[in-house]
C-alpha positions in Angstrom: -3.3 -24.9 7.2 -5.9 -24.6 4.4 -7.5 -21.3 3.6 -10.9 -20.8 5.3 -14.1 -19.7 3.7 -13.6 -16.3 5.4 -10.2 -15.8 3.7 -10.8 -17.5 0.4 -11.1 -14.3 -1.6 -8.1 -12.5 0.0 -5.2 -11.5 -2.3 -1.9 -9.8 -1.7 -2.5 -6.6 -3.5 0.5 -4.2 -3.1 3.4 -3.0 -1.1 4.4 0.7 -0.7 7.8 2.3 -0.6 8.6 6.0 -0.3 10.7 7.6 -3.0 12.7 10.9 -3.1 12.2 11.8 -6.7 9.2 10.4 -8.6 10.6 11.3 -12.0 13.8 9.3 -11.4 11.9 6.4 -9.8 9.2 6.2 -12.4 11.8 6.1 -15.2 13.6 3.2 -13.4 10.5 1.1 -12.8 9.0 1.7 -16.2 12.0 1.8 -18.5 14.5 -0.5 -16.6 12.0 -3.0 -15.1 9.2 -2.7 -17.7 6.4 -2.0 -15.3 3.4 0.1 -16.3 2.1 3.1 -14.4 -1.4 2.0 -13.8 -2.6 4.9 -11.6 -1.4 8.2 -10.2 -3.3 9.7 -7.3 -2.1 13.3 -6.3 -3.0 14.7 -2.9 -2.0 18.0 -1.3 1.3 17.0 0.3 2.0 13.7 -1.4 1.3 11.7 -4.6 0.8 7.9 -5.0 2.0 6.1 -8.0 0.8 2.5 -8.6 2.9 0.3 -10.9 2.4 -3.3 -12.2 3.1 -5.6 -15.1 0.5 -5.6 -17.8 0.0 -9.2 -18.8 -3.0 -8.4 -21.0 -0.8 -8.0 -24.1 -1.6 -4.3 -24.1 -5.4 -4.9 -24.2 -6.2 -2.9 -21.1 -7.1 0.8 -21.5 -5.6 3.3 -19.1 -9.0 3.4 -17.3 -9.1 -0.4 -17.0 -5.6 -0.4 -15.6 -6.5 2.3 -13.1 -9.7 0.4 -12.0 -7.7 -2.8 -11.6 -5.2 -1.4 -9.1 -7.0 -2.9 -6.0 -8.4 -6.1 -7.6 -5.1 -7.5 -8.8 -1.9 -8.9 -7.2 1.6 -7.7 -7.6 1.2 -3.9 -7.4 4.0 -1.6 -6.3 3.0 1.7 -4.8 5.5 4.5 -4.8 4.7 7.3 -2.4 6.3 10.7 -3.0 6.2 13.3 -0.2 6.3 16.6 -2.1 9.5 18.6 -1.7 11.9 15.7 -1.0 13.2 15.8 -4.6 14.6 19.4 -4.2 15.5 19.4 -0.5 19.3 19.5 -0.2 19.1 18.3 3.4 16.9 15.3 2.7 18.9 12.2 3.7 16.8 9.6 1.9 14.7 6.8 3.3 15.9 3.7 5.2 16.0 0.8 2.7 15.4 -1.6 5.6 18.6 -3.5 5.2 20.9 -1.6 7.5 20.6 0.1 10.9 18.8 2.3 11.8 15.7 1.1 10.1 16.4 -2.6 9.6 13.2 -4.5 8.8 11.9 -4.3 5.3 14.2 -6.4 3.0 13.3 -6.2 -0.7 10.8 -6.7 -3.4 11.4 -9.3 -6.1 10.7 -9.7 -9.8 10.7 -12.9 -11.8 12.4 -12.9 -15.2 12.4 -15.5 -18.0 16.2 -15.5 -18.5 18.1 -14.2 -15.5 21.5 -14.1 -17.2 20.1 -12.0 -20.0 18.2 -9.7 -17.6 21.3 -9.2 -15.5 23.4 -8.4 -18.5 20.8 -5.8 -19.6 20.8 -4.2 -16.1 24.6 -4.1 -16.2 24.5 -2.5 -19.6 22.1 0.1 -18.4 24.3 1.0 -15.4 22.0 -0.4 -12.7 23.9 -0.9 -9.5 24.0 -4.4 -8.2 23.9 -5.4 -4.5 24.6 -9.0 -5.5 25.6 -10.3 -9.0 24.9 -13.8 -10.1 28.6 -14.6 -9.6 28.6 -13.4 -6.0 28.1 -15.6 -3.0 26.7 -19.1 -2.8 23.3 -18.5 -4.4 24.3 -18.2 -8.1 20.8 -18.3 -9.4 19.6 -15.0 -7.9 20.8 -11.4 -8.1 19.9 -8.1 -6.3 19.8 -4.7 -8.0 19.2 -1.4 -6.4 16.6 1.2 -7.3 17.3 4.9 -7.3 16.5 5.1 -3.6 18.6 2.2 -2.6 15.8 -0.3 -2.2 16.9 -3.9 -3.0 15.2 -5.7 -5.8 15.7 -9.5 -6.0 15.8 -10.8 -9.5 14.9 -14.5 -9.7 14.3 -17.0 -12.5 10.8 -18.6 -12.9 12.0 -21.7 -11.0 14.8 -22.3 -8.5 15.7 -25.8 -7.3 17.1 -25.7 -3.8 
C-alpha cells in the first residue's frame, strides 16, 4: 500500500530502552558501537540520553546534533531511572527475549564489513548471543549490550 499524503512526512525517529548504569551503557554505545551522544536531558528522577550515528563527517556542532534528535531517523534513547546503578537489589530490566517480559526483540546496526566488526567485538570482550558461525544464518550476528539487550549486526546487504 503506498503512503498517503497524510503520512508522507512521517519518519521512524527513535526507540527507547531502559538502562541500569548510564556510564557503562554510554561507554558501550559510544566506544564499542561508535554512536554519538547527541543529547542528554536530565529530569528529577530520570535522565534521557539520545544516541545516533553522525554521518555528517563531524560537521555538526553539539547544538546542531541536539536540535536534530527529533528530525532524523535511527536514534536510540537510553532512559536511566536514577538509583538503579547503585541498588544491590535491582534485578535489571527484561530484555524482551525471555519470559517474563517476552516482546521486544532487538535493535540492529549495519556494518560495512561484518567479519571485521565481529572480530573487533570479540577482541573487545563483547558478549555474543549468536556468532557468525552459529546457526543457519551465517551472515548475521547478535551481540549483547551491558543490560543484556540484543543487538543484531548485519551487513549492508543480505541475499535470502
